[in-house]
Backbone bond lengths (Angstrom), bond angles and torsions (degrees), N, CA, C in turn:
res aa  C-N    CA-C-N  psi(-1)  N-CA   C-N-CA  omega(-1)  CA-C   N-CA-C  phi
1 M - - - 1.478 - - 1.525 108.30 -
2 N 1.334 113.94 146.23 1.454 118.05 177.07 1.551 109.62 -89.73
3 E 1.317 115.87 -175.88 1.474 119.79 -178.33 1.512 115.25 -57.08
4 E 1.330 116.21 -29.12 1.473 120.92 -178.92 1.519 111.41 -86.04
5 G 1.336 117.32 1.79 1.468 121.28 -179.79 1.529 114.70 81.71
6 Q 1.351 116.42 13.14 1.465 119.85 -179.72 1.520 107.51 -99.64
7 K 1.345 114.06 156.63 1.469 118.68 178.11 1.517 109.41 -66.84
8 I 1.308 114.83 144.37 1.471 122.59 174.55 1.536 107.60 -77.98
9 S 1.310 118.23 135.71 1.452 120.86 178.72 1.517 111.09 -70.25
10 R 1.346 115.60 159.00 1.462 120.58 178.03 1.512 110.86 -58.71
11 A 1.341 115.68 -40.04 1.491 120.55 179.81 1.504 110.15 -62.97
12 E 1.354 117.63 -42.19 1.467 119.58 -179.85 1.533 110.96 -66.26
13 M 1.311 116.89 -39.55 1.471 119.13 177.21 1.543 110.04 -63.56
14 A 1.319 117.31 -43.74 1.465 121.56 178.72 1.515 109.73 -60.45
15 D 1.323 116.97 -41.40 1.481 119.85 179.13 1.526 110.32 -60.42
16 K 1.309 118.68 -37.25 1.457 121.48 -179.54 1.551 108.56 -65.17
17 F 1.341 117.44 -43.17 1.472 119.53 178.06 1.519 109.38 -64.65
18 I 1.322 119.36 -38.46 1.462 121.46 -179.47 1.529 110.82 -67.84
19 E 1.351 116.03 -38.73 1.475 119.13 175.19 1.523 110.99 -57.50
20 L 1.322 116.95 -44.92 1.443 120.14 177.34 1.527 111.84 -64.06
21 A 1.328 117.12 -42.42 1.452 120.97 178.04 1.520 110.41 -60.62
22 N 1.355 117.43 -42.46 1.472 119.32 179.08 1.519 111.57 -65.30
23 E 1.328 118.41 -34.13 1.420 123.20 174.27 1.522 110.44 -62.78
24 L 1.315 115.53 -46.32 1.460 119.67 -178.29 1.550 112.85 -66.04
25 T 1.354 117.46 -27.56 1.456 118.93 178.04 1.531 112.74 -68.34
26 K 1.299 117.03 -9.72 1.477 120.11 174.41 1.515 110.39 -72.98
27 I 1.357 117.87 -21.86 1.460 120.45 -179.21 1.517 113.20 -122.85
28 E 1.367 117.60 -11.68 1.459 122.54 -179.96 1.550 109.09 -133.38
29 S 1.319 115.11 161.04 1.466 119.56 178.61 1.547 109.45 -72.53
30 K 1.315 114.36 155.73 1.490 119.69 173.60 1.505 111.83 -54.96
31 E 1.289 116.39 -38.17 1.443 120.83 -175.83 1.573 110.21 -66.51
32 R 1.315 116.49 -40.76 1.489 119.39 177.38 1.512 111.63 -68.99
33 V 1.355 116.68 -38.96 1.454 119.99 178.76 1.515 109.49 -65.04
34 S 1.361 116.90 -45.05 1.448 121.46 179.57 1.521 110.11 -61.32
35 S 1.307 118.99 -42.88 1.457 122.69 177.56 1.511 110.85 -59.87
36 A 1.316 116.95 -42.83 1.489 121.68 179.19 1.520 111.30 -65.13
37 I 1.309 117.34 -39.43 1.469 120.41 176.69 1.511 110.78 -63.46
38 L 1.329 116.88 -45.60 1.483 119.68 178.64 1.509 110.20 -61.76
39 F 1.318 118.89 -42.04 1.450 122.22 -179.28 1.532 110.37 -63.66
40 A 1.372 115.01 -45.11 1.481 119.37 177.82 1.527 112.30 -61.26
41 A 1.320 116.10 -43.19 1.492 121.02 178.35 1.531 108.87 -60.62
42 A 1.328 116.28 -46.96 1.486 119.82 -178.81 1.525 110.49 -61.21
43 R 1.324 116.16 -44.33 1.451 118.90 -179.23 1.521 111.17 -65.67
44 Y 1.340 117.58 -42.60 1.458 118.26 -179.38 1.541 110.66 -70.49
45 N 1.321 116.41 -38.00 1.478 118.03 177.75 1.498 113.11 -65.84
46 A 1.329 118.08 -35.51 1.466 120.29 174.38 1.515 110.56 -64.21
47 F 1.334 117.46 -40.12 1.439 121.01 176.55 1.535 111.80 -63.24
48 E 1.338 115.36 -45.54 1.471 119.63 177.54 1.509 111.84 -60.85
49 A 1.314 117.51 -47.55 1.465 122.86 -178.18 1.535 110.29 -60.79
50 S 1.324 115.56 -44.25 1.494 118.26 -179.23 1.515 112.75 -69.88
51 S 1.339 117.44 -27.49 1.453 119.96 178.69 1.540 112.18 -75.50
52 K 1.323 115.60 -19.59 1.475 120.88 -179.76 1.515 111.61 -92.37
53 S 1.312 117.09 -16.60 1.488 121.78 -171.19 1.562 109.66 -108.67
54 K 1.341 112.60 137.90 1.451 119.13 172.60 1.512 110.25 -89.24
55 E 1.358 116.45 -17.61 1.478 121.27 -178.87 1.517 108.00 -136.71
56 M 1.336 117.72 73.74 1.458 121.45 -175.95 1.540 112.78 -59.98
57 V 1.316 117.15 -34.38 1.477 119.59 178.66 1.514 108.40 -57.80
58 K 1.333 116.52 -45.66 1.485 122.03 179.00 1.507 113.55 -68.62
59 D 1.349 115.06 -37.29 1.467 121.90 -174.07 1.522 114.41 -89.46
60 K 1.329 117.58 -5.41 1.439 121.24 -172.84 1.553 112.53 -56.46
61 K 1.301 116.86 -48.85 1.486 120.40 -178.16 1.514 111.83 -60.79
62 D 1.336 117.00 -42.08 1.472 118.45 178.45 1.543 111.23 -67.05
63 A 1.306 117.18 -37.31 1.486 120.22 176.52 1.514 109.84 -63.60
64 L 1.333 117.61 -46.41 1.467 120.30 -179.90 1.541 110.83 -59.46
65 N 1.343 115.63 -43.90 1.447 119.14 -179.63 1.534 111.69 -64.57
66 W 1.325 116.45 -43.21 1.480 119.54 -177.97 1.497 111.31 -65.05
67 Y 1.353 118.38 -49.05 1.457 121.14 -178.21 1.510 110.97 -64.38
68 S 1.348 116.66 -39.42 1.455 120.65 179.02 1.517 112.21 -61.36
69 L 1.341 115.68 -47.27 1.471 119.57 179.83 1.518 110.90 -66.10
70 E 1.319 118.73 -38.46 1.474 120.89 179.22 1.551 110.51 -64.91
71 Y 1.349 115.60 -41.95 1.482 119.47 179.22 1.520 109.48 -63.75
72 K 1.313 117.63 -46.45 1.456 121.45 179.11 1.532 110.96 -58.62
73 R 1.343 118.05 -46.01 1.451 121.94 178.56 1.519 111.17 -58.98
74 M 1.300 115.79 -46.83 1.486 120.04 -176.98 1.554 111.23 -68.92
75 L 1.340 116.47 -39.03 1.462 120.44 178.91 1.535 109.39 -65.16
76 E 1.309 117.07 -43.60 1.461 121.05 -179.91 1.558 111.26 -62.50
77 A 1.348 115.27 -41.92 1.467 119.26 179.20 1.537 110.86 -64.40
78 N 1.350 116.36 -39.85 1.478 118.82 179.79 1.531 112.90 -71.38
79 I 1.316 117.61 -35.54 1.451 120.64 176.06 1.543 108.38 -66.25
80 D 1.335 117.41 -43.48 1.461 119.72 178.36 1.543 111.02 -60.88
81 D 1.342 115.70 -40.59 1.483 119.08 175.23 1.537 112.40 -59.27
82 L 1.312 115.81 -44.13 1.479 119.56 178.98 1.529 110.88 -63.79
83 L 1.347 116.43 -42.83 1.472 120.03 178.70 1.521 111.71 -61.09
84 E 1.324 115.50 -41.70 1.448 119.41 179.97 1.534 112.08 -66.49
85 S 1.323 116.51 -38.80 1.456 119.48 -177.87 1.534 111.84 -74.82
86 N 1.355 117.97 -16.97 1.470 122.98 179.13 1.485 113.78 -93.00
87 T 1.372 116.57 -1.52 1.473 117.72 -178.13 1.514 110.14 -106.91
């Protein structure tokens, strides 16, 4: 929640992660920071998926498919946004 007691938007939360990533690129390469972000997302997503499932062994494949498709969709949208802003 923000100071007014309202939920923070997904974009605002993402901006906070990107701010931290940009800070870290002052001492680490973009590739290492990107790798750490992917690892953190994977770890948190595994935690989220397992907290939603009563049978994670059974649900693992569905979780992997869902998160993979969501990541691909978001990555494609962000690449398209960058391409549009560079033309």
